[in-house]
N, C-alpha and C positions, 0 to 999 in steps of 0.2 A: 572470618570464614567466607570462602567464595563458593557459590553454588550456581548451577545452571537454572535459569528461571523458566518455568513452564506452568504458569497459573492460568487456569481457565475456569470461568464461572458462568453459569446460566443466568439469564434474566430472572428477576424475582417471581414472575408469573409461572415459571417452570420449576420442577424439582431441582434442588441445588446438588446436582450430581455432575461428575465429569465422565464423559463417554470414554470408553477404552479405545485403543487404537483400531481394533476390528470394527467397533461400532461407528467410529468416525470415518473410517476409510474402508468400507466393505469391498470396494473394487480392487484394493491392494492386498487383500487377505491371502491370495494364492501366489503372490510374488515371492521370489527368493529373498531371504534376509540379506540386508547390507549392514554389516557391523558398523556401529557408530564410533568414529575415531575420537580420541581424547582431544579436546580443544586446547590450543596454545594459550599461554597466559594473556596474550593481548586481546583475546575476545571472551574472557571470562568476566562475569559481572557479579556484583554483590547482591545478596537477597534484600528486598525492600523492607525497610524498617521505619521509614518516616511516617508520622501520624497522618500527613496529608494524603499519602498513598491510600490509606484505609478510607479516608473521607471520599476520595475520588471513586474508589471501588464501590463504596456504599451508595453513592449517588447514581452510578450506572445501574445498580440493582433496583434502587427505588424507582427509577424511570423505565425499568424493564428494557434496557438497551444492551445491544451486543457491541463489543469493541474488537477490532482486528488485533489490538494489543494482546488480548487474551487468546482469541481464537487461533491466531497465527503464532502464538508462543514467542512474542517479540522479546529479544534479550534486553531491550531498553525500557521495559514497562516500569521498573522500579524508579528510574530517573524521571521519566516523563510524568507518571502519575503523581509523583511527589511534588511536581510543579503544576498540578492540575491540568495537564495536557493529556487528552485521550482522543484516539481516532475512532469515531463512530462507524460502525458497520451496519448499514441499513439493509432492509429486505430479508432479514432472517440470518440464521447461522449455518445454513445448509446450501452448498454450492452445486450447480448442475454440471460442473466440469470436474475433471479428475487429474489435475496437474501433478506431476511426479515430485515436485518440490514443496507443495503447499500443505499446511497443516489444518486448514479449514475443512470441516466435515463435508462429505459429499453425499448426495442422495436426492430424494424428492422434496423440494422445499414446501413450506406452508404457504397459504394465501397471504398476500400483502396485508399489513396492518395499516389501515387508513389513518390511525391516530399517531403513528410513529413520527412523522415529521414534526408534529407539535411537541412530542416528548423530547426529541433531539434538540429542538430549539430551546425548550425549557432547561435542559441540562447545560447547554452552551451558555445560557444566561446565568445560571447558578454558579457555574465554574468561572464566570467572568473572563471568557476567552477573547483575546484580541484576534486570534486566528484559529480556525477550526478546519480539520480535514475530515471529509465524509467519503467513505468508501463503501463497497458492497460486495456481496457474493455475485457470481455470475448467475443470471436468471434467464437461461435460454428458454424456459417454459413460458415466459411472458412475451406477448406480441411485440412490445417495444423494448424488451430487455430490462425494464425497470426505469427507463428514461424519465417518464412522468413523475415517478416517485422521487427521483433525484431532484427534479425541478421543484416539486412541492416542498421538499426539505430545504432547499436553498431559499425559497420564498418565505417559509416559516421562520428561518433564522434571521432573514432580513427584517421581518416584522418584529421579532423579539429583541434583537440586538443589532440595530442598523450599522453600528461601527465595526462589527466583527467582519474580518475578511474571511472568505470562504474558498477552500481548496477542495476539489472533487478528485477522487482517484477512481476512475470508472472501469468497468469491463470493456471488452472490445466492441460490443454491440454487433457481433458478426451476424450478418443476414438480417439486421434490424434496420431497414431503411428509414431514415428520418429521425432515428433515436438520438444520434449525436447532436443534431440541430436543436432538439427539445432541451437538452441539457445546456448547451452553449447559450441559447436564447434566454435562459434563466439568469444569466450573467454571473457565473462564478468568477472569482478573481484569478484562480489558477485551475487549469484543466490538466490533470495528470493521468496518463495511461502508461503502464510499464510494459516495455518489450520483454523484460525478464531475462532473456538470454540471447545468444547469437543464433542466426537462422539455422545453422547446421544441427543445433541441438533441439529444435522445436519438435521433431517427431517423437523424441524420447522424453523430453522435459515438459513441453507444453502442447501435447498432441491435439487438443481441441481448438487451438488458435492458429492463426496464419500470420507470419511475421510481416509480410508486406501489407496485409489488411491493417494491422495495428499501426504500422508506419504511416499509411495513408490516412488513417483516422486522425492522427496528430496533425498531419498536414492540412486536412480539411477543417479542423478546429480553428487553426490560425487564419485560414481563408475566410471562415465564417465571421470571425471577430478578431481582428489583429491586435486589439487591446488586451485580450486574455493572455496571461502567461501560460505557456505550455511546458510540460515537464514529463520526463520519462526516466526509468531506471532499469538497471540490469544487475544480476547477481554474477559473481565470479567464483571460481573454484568448482565448477561443474564439468570441466574438461575443455573449455574454450581456449583458443590461442590468443596471444596479444594482438596479432594481425586481425583476427576476427573482431576483437573488441574495438579496435581502431576503426574498422569498417562500420560498425554500429554507430560510433560517434559521427562519422561522415554522413551516414544515412539520416541520423536525427538532425544534423545541421541542415541537410538538404530540405528537411521538413520545417525548418526555422524553429526548432525546439529551443527554448530558452534555458532550461535547467536540467542537468544530468545528475543522477545519483548512481553510485556504484558501491555495492556492499558484498560482504562475504556470504555465500550460501551456507546455511547451517541445516543439517539433516534432522528433521523432526522425529523420525522413528526408523526402525530397521526396515520398514516396508517402503520408505521413501528413497528417492535417488541418492546414491552415495556421494559423499564429498570427494572430489578428485584430489584436491589439495587445499590447504589453508594458505591463502595468498598473504605474504608478509606486508607489513605497513609500508615499507619503502616502495613496493610495487603500486600500492594505492596512490601514494604521493606522485609517482611517475604518471599514472593514468590522469590524475587531476591536472598536472602541469600540461600534459598533451591536450586534454579536453579544453582547457582554457585557451590554449593556442589555436584551437579550431573555432573559437568564437562563441561558446556558450556564455550566457550572461552570468550563470552561477554553476558551480560544480561542487558536489559533496562526494568524496571518495575516501572511505575509511572502512575497516573491517566491520564496524558496527553500524554503518550507515543503513538506514531504512527509509522508505518513501516519505514517511511523515516525521522522521526524527528531526527535532529542532525546526519544525516547519514554520513556526511563528517568526523565529529569528531569521530564517532563510527568506521568508516573504519580504521582510523589511530590507534585506540585502538585495533582493531582486528589484524591488521598487527603486531603491537608490541607484542600482547599476543602470536601470533604464533611464532615470533622470539625468545621470551624469555621463551616460554613454560609455561607462567603464565596464570592464569585465572582471567579475569577482571570483 
């Protein structure tokens, strides 16, 4: 049996309930419905049945942790959690932005939990992760956008499991002077910030962000510490053209970004942006070939590619590509 995965759980400290679409996205309640199209066979996934999947889920609950795997309804959750790979989402489960593509709940977030970095580090140690991805909701309500909380989490993981490599997937820190520097100075191994889509679609898809600010953020990370790998990703199937995607590639290379991910946009609910089309696998292959030719150290372009999908394997490939001077 093939099913569409949409498993969301609350941390153990909260009631084990799943918020409805209206509760998760009150700002979208009055938008017209966009019917959800049937997905093609190449992006359907099997329901998780592996016993390690449950072990991973239970560990997240025991440590009262939120994961983007659940909150964003990632289609790869069954595969990743069955391999004890989970992407931690710090600073709560409520975002201050209201992007048209995103399934993470929006609203007024709770205060930061000072014990969260320790609990994240404890979970990383218990899972035995060689590589971990730490992301977060946008926290425009905080003076530093949550940068110090990112840094504290990095330091806690370093103390608990010194050999684990750390990848951060950060917000854009828009109008948060000095925030990026705080995170970079904590020395993550990979700094990821997704552009998400092409510039022309920002007003409708990512209205709270600014394309060139995000691009400049990635450029400044590399200037701050050239040893940090930088990474960014976009979704396709939102109405972008191939020429626009190729321009994004050029923009990212001008910022010396090392790793590009491209995946298919999947519509979380009828209130989210509609899928313009399902991009066939051969087009993803073509994008990957073109991106490699433009000089990225690593490219992942498939319908099911997500920012943290196979992140541990990809980090090893990144490090090897840098050592050998090759492009992967």
